[in-house]
C-alpha positions as semicolon CSV with decimal commas, in nm:
position;residue;x (nm);y (nm);z (nm)
1;M;11,837;-0,770;16,403
2;K;11,879;-0,450;16,208
3;Y;11,630;-0,531;15,930
4;Q;11,311;-0,733;15,895
5;I;11,254;-0,964;15,600
6;L;10,885;-0,968;15,511
7;G;10,898;-1,292;15,311
8;N;10,816;-1,378;14,953
9;Y;10,600;-1,143;14,747
10;Y;10,321;-1,282;14,531
11;N;9,953;-1,203;14,466
12;N;10,039;-0,845;14,569
13;S;10,127;-0,938;14,928
14;F;10,430;-1,041;15,130
15;H;10,412;-1,392;15,277
16;L;10,659;-1,492;15,548
17;P;10,710;-1,869;15,562
18;P;10,612;-2,017;15,901
19;T;10,888;-2,096;16,147
20;T;10,669;-2,264;16,409
21;G;10,390;-2,519;16,402
22;P;10,333;-2,822;16,177
23;A;10,401;-2,623;15,857
24;A;10,728;-2,472;15,984
25;V;11,016;-2,465;15,737
26;E;11,356;-2,598;15,839
27;T;11,585;-2,401;15,608
28;S;11,679;-2,038;15,668
29;I;11,939;-1,780;15,575
30;M;12,111;-1,545;15,819
31;R;12,305;-1,244;15,699
32;Y;12,570;-1,069;15,906
33;C;12,716;-0,735;15,805
34;P;13,043;-0,787;15,612
35;A;13,181;-0,468;15,769
36;D;13,090;-0,572;16,123
37;T;13,038;-0,944;16,165
38;S;12,890;-0,897;16,513
39;L;12,586;-0,729;16,355
40;L;12,307;-0,961;16,244
41;L;12,129;-0,782;15,961
42;W;11,839;-1,020;15,908
43;S;11,722;-1,377;15,903
44;T;11,475;-1,530;15,660
45;P;11,317;-1,876;15,632
46;I;11,314;-2,049;15,294
47;D;10,994;-2,218;15,180
48;Y;11,034;-2,423;14,862
49;K;10,657;-2,466;14,846
50;D;10,628;-2,094;14,770
51;V;10,794;-2,151;14,432
52;D;10,467;-2,283;14,289
53;K;10,269;-1,996;14,440
54;V;10,507;-1,738;14,293
55;I;10,486;-1,900;13,950
56;E;10,106;-1,908;13,964
57;S;10,101;-1,542;14,059
58;A;10,335;-1,446;13,773
59;N;10,124;-1,636;13,521
60;F;9,813;-1,455;13,641
61;G;9,986;-1,118;13,627
62;F;10,120;-1,172;13,276
63;K;9,773;-1,231;13,131
64;Y;9,662;-0,890;13,257
65;W;9,983;-0,691;13,210
66;K;10,040;-0,786;12,846
67;R;9,697;-0,645;12,753
68;L;9,766;-0,299;12,893
69;S;9,860;-0,023;12,655
70;Q;10,220;0,095;12,649
71;Q;10,112;0,426;12,796
72;E;9,947;0,250;13,092
73;R;10,258;0,042;13,162
74;N;10,479;0,350;13,146
75;I;10,261;0,528;13,402
76;Y;10,318;0,245;13,649
77;L;10,694;0,261;13,588
78;K;10,699;0,636;13,654
79;K;10,508;0,580;13,980
80;Y;10,773;0,325;14,077
81;Q;11,040;0,584;14,002
82;D;10,872;0,826;14,243
83;E;10,867;0,561;14,516
84;V;11,238;0,481;14,477
85;L;11,316;0,852;14,488
86;K;11,134;0,880;14,822
87;R;11,339;0,595;14,972
88;K;11,673;0,646;14,799
89;D;11,874;0,707;15,117
90;E;11,721;0,405;15,292
91;I;11,800;0,180;14,993
92;A;12,157;0,308;14,967
93;E;12,225;0,242;15,333
94;A;12,085;-0,111;15,305
95;I;12,313;-0,186;15,009
96;S;12,617;-0,069;15,205
97;Y;12,533;-0,272;15,515
98;E;12,449;-0,586;15,316
99;M;12,732;-0,604;15,061
100;G;12,992;-0,364;15,197
101;K;13,039;-0,093;14,936
102;P;13,092;0,262;15,071
103;L;12,778;0,467;15,118
104;W;12,879;0,720;14,852
105;E;12,903;0,436;14,601
106;S;12,569;0,288;14,707
107;K;12,408;0,628;14,656
108;T;12,546;0,626;14,302
109;E;12,388;0,284;14,248
110;V;12,047;0,403;14,366
111;A;12,073;0,709;14,142
112;S;12,121;0,467;13,851
113;V;11,807;0,279;13,957
114;I;11,610;0,603;13,939
115;T;11,744;0,725;13,604
116;K;11,707;0,379;13,448
117;I;11,329;0,427;13,428
118;N;11,375;0,720;13,190
119;V;11,638;0,538;12,985
120;T;11,414;0,232;12,954
121;I;11,114;0,430;12,834
122;E;11,296;0,685;12,618
123;D;11,587;0,485;12,475
124;S;11,517;0,112;12,507
125;L;11,146;0,106;12,428
126;P;11,182;0,247;12,073
127;R;11,386;-0,065;11,987
128;I;11,072;-0,279;12,017
129;Q;10,812;-0,053;11,860
130;N;10,595;-0,236;11,605
131;K;10,697;-0,171;11,245
132;H;10,470;-0,142;10,941
133;F;10,562;-0,158;10,571
134;E;10,321;-0,051;10,298
135;N;10,302;-0,255;9,977
136;I;10,574;-0,495;10,085
137;M;10,418;-0,727;9,824
138;P;10,151;-0,655;9,560
139;K;9,833;-0,534;9,736
140;T;9,989;-0,641;10,068
141;N;10,120;-0,459;10,372
142;G;10,377;-0,609;10,609
143;H;10,406;-0,581;10,984
144;I;10,651;-0,673;11,259
145;Y;10,499;-0,709;11,605
146;F;10,720;-0,728;11,914
147;K;10,542;-0,953;12,161
148;P;10,630;-1,024;12,525
149;L;10,782;-1,362;12,609
150;G;10,584;-1,434;12,924
151;P;10,671;-1,456;13,295
152;S;11,041;-1,376;13,330
153;L;11,287;-1,478;13,600
154;I;11,556;-1,230;13,710
155;I;11,836;-1,383;13,919
156;G;12,028;-1,092;14,069
157;P;12,390;-1,048;14,183
158;F;12,521;-0,925;14,518
159;N;12,763;-0,660;14,391
160;F;12,496;-0,433;14,240
161;P;12,192;-0,583;14,410
162;C;11,951;-0,312;14,295
163;H;12,095;-0,152;13,982
164;L;12,164;-0,460;13,770
165;A;11,845;-0,646;13,857
166;N;11,645;-0,324;13,821
167;G;11,757;-0,282;13,460
168;Q;11,642;-0,632;13,368
169;I;11,317;-0,599;13,563
170;L;11,228;-0,270;13,393
171;S;11,306;-0,402;13,046
172;A;11,089;-0,707;13,104
173;L;10,804;-0,496;13,239
174;V;10,810;-0,229;12,968
175;A;10,785;-0,507;12,708
176;G;10,475;-0,655;12,874
177;N;10,617;-0,941;13,081
178;S;10,547;-1,019;13,446
179;I;10,857;-1,080;13,659
180;I;10,989;-1,307;13,933
181;F;11,290;-1,158;14,112
182;K;11,519;-1,403;14,290
183;P;11,795;-1,188;14,446
184;S;12,129;-1,301;14,580
185;E;12,089;-1,463;14,920
186;K;12,347;-1,207;15,042
187;T;12,130;-0,905;14,961
188;C;11,771;-1,005;15,039
189;Y;11,681;-0,681;15,216
190;S;11,795;-0,445;14,939
191;A;11,585;-0,651;14,697
192;Q;11,286;-0,633;14,930
193;L;11,305;-0,253;14,937
194;L;11,279;-0,242;14,557
195;I;10,974;-0,467;14,567
196;E;10,818;-0,248;14,835
197;C;10,854;0,042;14,591
198;F;10,675;-0,158;14,319
199;K;10,401;-0,242;14,569
200;A;10,362;0,123;14,669
201;A;10,338;0,215;14,300
202;G;10,022;0,003;14,277
203;F;10,128;-0,252;14,014
204;P;9,846;-0,494;13,923
205;E;9,826;-0,830;14,099
206;G;10,082;-1,087;13,994
207;V;10,294;-0,857;13,778
208;I;10,568;-0,818;14,041
209;N;10,691;-1,121;14,235
210;L;10,984;-1,184;14,471
211;I;11,117;-1,506;14,616
212;Q;11,402;-1,524;14,865
213;G;11,618;-1,831;14,885
214;D;11,919;-2,035;14,783
215;G;12,033;-2,212;14,469
216;E;11,766;-2,479;14,507
217;V;11,495;-2,211;14,476
218;A;11,656;-2,092;14,153
219;R;11,684;-2,448;14,021
220;R;11,314;-2,513;14,074
221;L;11,219;-2,189;13,904
222;L;11,444;-2,262;13,608
223;K;11,274;-2,597;13,550
224;E;10,928;-2,439;13,534
225;K;10,785;-2,456;13,179
226;T;10,574;-2,140;13,203
227;I;10,876;-1,918;13,272
228;K;10,985;-1,793;12,931
229;G;11,260;-1,541;13,002
230;V;11,565;-1,600;13,222
231;F;11,807;-1,320;13,311
232;F;12,115;-1,394;13,520
233;T;12,407;-1,179;13,633
234;G;12,690;-1,361;13,807
235;S;12,974;-1,605;13,767
236;K;13,061;-1,819;13,467
237;E;13,021;-2,134;13,675
238;V;12,662;-2,056;13,777
239;G;12,582;-1,942;13,424
240;K;12,682;-2,284;13,293
241;K;12,461;-2,453;13,551
242;I;12,168;-2,246;13,428
243;L;12,236;-2,359;13,072
244;D;12,252;-2,720;13,191
245;I;11,906;-2,688;13,348
246;T;11,740;-2,499;13,061
247;H;11,928;-2,649;12,765
248;Y;11,646;-2,869;12,636
249;D;11,370;-2,617;12,699
250;L;11,360;-2,438;12,364
251;S;11,074;-2,216;12,480
252;K;11,306;-2,023;12,715
253;L;11,518;-1,725;12,617
254;V;11,823;-1,723;12,848
255;S;12,031;-1,406;12,887
256;L;12,360;-1,442;13,075
257;E;12,580;-1,158;13,198
258;L;12,890;-1,330;13,336
259;G;13,240;-1,250;13,457
260;G;13,548;-1,089;13,316
261;K;13,927;-1,086;13,324
262;N;13,961;-0,739;13,181
263;T;14,274;-0,589;13,027
264;T;14,379;-0,226;13,003
265;I;14,648;-0,139;12,749
266;L;14,870;0,145;12,867
267;H;15,078;0,276;12,575
268;Y;15,396;0,477;12,615
269;D;15,232;0,804;12,508
270;A;14,944;0,788;12,759
271;N;14,882;1,073;13,003
272;F;15,030;0,934;13,327
273;D;14,817;1,125;13,574
274;H;14,492;1,058;13,389
275;A;14,567;0,686;13,347
276;L;14,670;0,663;13,713
277;Q;14,336;0,794;13,836
278;E;14,133;0,583;13,596
279;L;14,320;0,263;13,682
280;L;14,293;0,324;14,054
281;K;13,914;0,325;14,013
282;S;13,889;0,037;13,768
283;C;14,112;-0,195;13,972
284;F;13,987;-0,127;14,323
285;L;13,637;0,024;14,321
286;T;13,380;-0,197;14,498
287;T;13,683;-0,378;14,647
288;G;13,740;-0,525;14,300
289;Q;13,398;-0,694;14,301
290;R;13,288;-0,572;13,959
291;C;13,273;-0,790;13,652
292;T;13,432;-0,500;13,461
293;S;13,720;-0,444;13,706
294;T;14,061;-0,414;13,543
295;S;14,256;-0,728;13,630
296;I;14,547;-0,701;13,385
297;V;14,738;-0,397;13,266
298;A;14,943;-0,455;12,953
299;I;15,193;-0,171;12,992
300;H;15,460;-0,055;12,749
301;R;15,798;-0,170;12,871
302;S;15,949;0,179;12,845
303;I;15,718;0,318;13,116
304;H;15,630;0,022;13,332
305;E;15,872;0,078;13,622
306;K;15,793;0,447;13,663
307;F;15,417;0,399;13,634
308;I;15,399;0,100;13,868
309;D;15,592;0,294;14,134
310;K;15,341;0,580;14,115
311;F;15,047;0,344;14,109
312;H;15,180;0,158;14,414
313;D;15,225;0,484;14,605
314;M;14,867;0,584;14,524
315;A;14,726;0,242;14,619
316;K;14,885;0,274;14,964
317;K;14,678;0,590;15,019
318;I;14,343;0,409;14,974
319;I;14,119;0,443;15,279
320;I;13,959;0,112;15,377
321;D;13,687;0,125;15,641
322;H;13,327;0,058;15,738
323;P;13,103;0,166;15,448
324;V;12,864;0,371;15,667
325;E;13,010;0,414;16,016
326;Y;13,346;0,575;15,943
327;T;13,556;0,866;16,064
328;K;13,703;0,937;15,721
329;E;13,511;0,847;15,405
330;P;13,655;0,525;15,260
331;F;13,739;0,436;14,901
332;M;13,699;0,064;14,977
333;G;13,481;-0,134;15,213
334;P;13,511;-0,506;15,292
335;L;13,468;-0,804;15,065
336;V;13,122;-0,956;15,071
337;D;13,189;-1,258;15,296
338;Q;13,448;-1,494;15,439
339;A;13,445;-1,716;15,130
340;A;13,548;-1,413;14,922
341;V;13,834;-1,338;15,164
342;D;13,950;-1,701;15,155
343;A;13,946;-1,705;14,774
344;Y;14,133;-1,374;14,755
345;L;14,409;-1,492;14,989
346;L;14,427;-1,824;14,805
347;F;14,501;-1,635;14,483
348;M;14,774;-1,437;14,660
349;G;14,947;-1,763;14,745
350;M;14,891;-1,896;14,395
351;A;15,067;-1,595;14,240
352;K;15,366;-1,654;14,465
353;R;15,385;-2,023;14,374
354;E;15,370;-1,938;14,005
355;G;15,664;-1,697;14,036
356;I;15,465;-1,378;13,973
357;Q;15,629;-1,083;14,148
358;E;15,439;-0,929;14,438
359;I;15,453;-0,548;14,437
360;M;15,184;-0,496;14,700
361;R;15,065;-0,782;14,916
362;G;14,695;-0,853;14,954
363;K;14,618;-0,948;15,312
364;H;14,338;-0,956;15,566
365;L;14,305;-0,625;15,744
366;E;14,206;-0,583;16,108
367;K;13,977;-0,287;16,176
368;A;13,801;-0,153;16,486
369;K;13,500;-0,362;16,390
370;K;13,575;-0,714;16,276
371;G;13,488;-0,761;15,911
372;Y;13,599;-0,901;15,577
373;Y;13,851;-0,626;15,505
374;V;14,149;-0,684;15,276
375;T;14,420;-0,464;15,130
376;P;14,464;-0,411;14,753
377;S;14,725;-0,619;14,577
378;I;14,955;-0,544;14,282
379;H;15,156;-0,801;14,087
380;L;15,406;-0,794;13,802
381;S;15,447;-1,073;13,549
382;E;15,741;-1,036;13,313
383;K;15,535;-1,189;13,032
384;W;15,205;-1,359;12,967
385;N;15,211;-1,721;13,082
386;N;14,935;-1,925;12,926
387;D;14,981;-2,197;13,188
388;S;14,922;-1,958;13,478
389;H;14,599;-2,025;13,662
390;F;14,639;-1,692;13,842
391;L;14,653;-1,489;13,521
392;H;14,353;-1,667;13,372
393;S;14,122;-1,657;13,676
394;E;13,862;-1,397;13,766
395;I;13,972;-1,310;14,121
396;F;13,680;-1,081;14,215
397;G;13,889;-0,890;14,463
398;P;14,110;-0,577;14,461
399;N;14,394;-0,714;14,248
400;V;14,577;-0,609;13,932
401;T;14,871;-0,763;13,745
402;F;15,098;-0,557;13,521
403;I;15,252;-0,726;13,216
404;P;15,510;-0,533;13,004
405;Y;15,489;-0,538;12,623
406;D;15,704;-0,403;12,340
407;T;15,460;-0,385;12,047
408;I;15,089;-0,314;12,033
409;D;15,034;-0,656;11,873
410;E;15,176;-0,814;12,190
411;A;14,937;-0,609;12,401
412;I;14,640;-0,720;12,191
413;K;14,745;-1,084;12,231
414;I;14,750;-1,037;12,608
415;A;14,401;-0,885;12,599
416;N;14,272;-1,180;12,397
417;A;14,452;-1,449;12,596
418;T;14,189;-1,524;12,859
419;E;13,860;-1,714;12,825
420;Y;13,668;-1,394;12,901
421;G;13,571;-1,104;12,677
422;L;13,378;-0,845;12,873
423;A;13,569;-0,515;12,889
424;A;13,896;-0,362;12,776
425;A;14,050;-0,016;12,772
426;V;14,326;0,162;12,579
427;F;14,519;0,465;12,701
428;S;14,708;0,644;12,426
429;K;14,719;0,970;12,234
430;D;14,701;0,779;11,905
431;P;14,345;0,710;11,779
432;Q;14,484;0,462;11,526
433;I;14,612;0,246;11,812
434;F;14,262;0,246;11,956
435;Q;14,101;0,159;11,621
436;L;14,336;-0,135;11,581
437;C;14,234;-0,257;11,926
438;V;13,864;-0,215;11,840
439;E;13,916;-0,434;11,535
440;E;14,131;-0,701;11,699
441;I;14,027;-0,738;12,065
442;D;13,742;-0,981;12,138
443;S;13,540;-0,786;12,393
444;G;13,191;-0,650;12,445
445;L;13,321;-0,312;12,562
446;I;13,640;-0,129;12,462
447;N;13,707;0,218;12,599
448;F;13,954;0,483;12,488
449;N;14,130;0,685;12,761
450;R;13,860;0,572;13,002
451;S;13,870;0,282;13,244
452;T;13,687;-0,048;13,205
453;V;13,432;0,034;13,481
454;G;13,132;0,266;13,464
455;A;12,937;0,167;13,152
456;S;12,662;0,382;13,001
457;A;12,298;0,275;13,034
458;K;12,241;0,416;12,684
459;L;12,476;0,162;12,523
460;P;12,476;-0,220;12,513
461;F;12,653;-0,394;12,801
462;G;12,772;-0,753;12,774
463;G;13,057;-0,974;12,674
464;V;13,171;-1,248;12,441
465;K;13,347;-1,580;12,500
466;N;13,276;-1,683;12,862
467;S;13,153;-1,337;12,961
468;G;12,804;-1,384;12,820
469;N;12,588;-1,544;12,553
470;Y;12,537;-1,260;12,305
471;R;12,244;-1,104;12,492
472;P;12,390;-0,768;12,597
473;A;12,225;-0,582;12,883
474;A;12,176;-0,209;12,955
475;L;12,014;-0,038;12,653
476;T;11,960;-0,366;12,467
477;T;11,823;-0,581;12,751
478;V;11,478;-0,515;12,609
479;D;11,572;-0,706;12,291
480;A;11,575;-1,028;12,494
481;C;11,233;-0,955;12,647
482;V;11,032;-0,997;12,326
483;Y;10,996;-1,214;12,021
484;Q;10,916;-1,086;11,673
485;M;10,601;-1,189;11,492
486;A;10,564;-1,114;11,121
487;S;10,231;-1,053;10,952
488;L;10,115;-1,002;10,594
489;E;9,794;-0,806;10,542
490;V;9,611;-0,828;10,208
491;L;9,450;-0,494;10,132
492;S;9,158;-0,644;9,939
493;D;8,968;-0,968;9,991
494;E;8,849;-0,985;9,630
495;A;8,929;-1,327;9,485
496;E;9,180;-1,354;9,202
497;D;9,101;-1,541;8,880
498;I;9,105;-1,908;8,983
499;K;9,288;-1,988;8,660
500;S;9,595;-1,810;8,795
501;I;9,666;-2,113;9,018
502;I;9,894;-2,345;8,824
503;G;9,814;-2,712;8,825
504;L;9,435;-2,712;8,859
505;D;9,227;-2,920;8,614
506;L;8,944;-2,673;8,552
């Protein structure tokens, strides 16, 4: 095996579940490299009994962590930043081997992990600073205190196994919460490396916790009453299951960052070359495995043939190869696993059955090392079809469908047609076109002359409709890590004239 899983992390130590003897666990996870399926990356046993131990540890850690001053917490976070910086190349390589994105892209992800500490302290933290109001009422001052929720569960995704979970972990920690990190079962080692950095930074006992496992581990954690914050990044279907489990527990704050079926509007006056480059990235980066990937391009009818031809020519030039062991640096690596390949190819057949024109066929790709490689795919639909399952579905692979339009109102209708509302983009030289789209498109992010991928950590990130539940991440994640307590403070304890109370028989 290439990597060693150390087990679950609680009480400031790693604990590997036993695989032999009377206490041996029967369930385990094995992870093979998606770029080379002959390479076993790691194997880890799953111990459901550790759920209780992790919860107990997080409860202990919260009691201590919440009492520390903000300055003390920030010092620990800066120490963590130093530890990640020391191991940035090791973490990037692990991400690439585990989930398949090219090494250059994984390095970008780790850089975001490092800079997120500064953004959290400098930009997010001021959002939850206590507020004080003098003389809010006669002889009375008012206060708003932002208090931590309690132990918080972070359920991470596979596509950005470190960056996305890291942002939620840091926000929870800076606000005074302890955390339990349950990563994707596809990226256990990348998650472990982050936790090793927290351990090296010397965080107090119980503040940082990690548990490896499957959906059953997550289900048991979600049912635990003492967990007060839940943060999930992933599919709509899993998000709904989380709501089913937590629905009647009013003490939990649940923050969901879900999928997208994102539309880019390409108007007739757009800069061709600029739009071409931006769309190439937004459609095919991370092999299309981004929730903000562009899935639909509403393109003005007067330019659609010329632009699609150029886009197709450029897509054929994409280098697809092993994310680390390559001869020429790739733009795309493999999909994450065989299930992702099967789903991708299933959608290719679905498009054909629904009569959607195939410009570039998505297919399994044989490479020197056997892996889950696929080619990009491009489709053309003459109009929006509300009955099309293909057009409505989040494919989570390197696919884009062009749909011609005649008026900007038609384009806006296309952008609003799906059940998702995460990201959109508009390419045009006319700012009024963009402002109309800002007003009319139901989406958490709308960009102008910039693709749907690559959000800023200094802005909110999240969607509407089935893309989230109004708890945006990035800058504003911290808002979901606290609750607000109001307080009135009387400046003098001298009693008023008792006769001022109406209704007393004195």
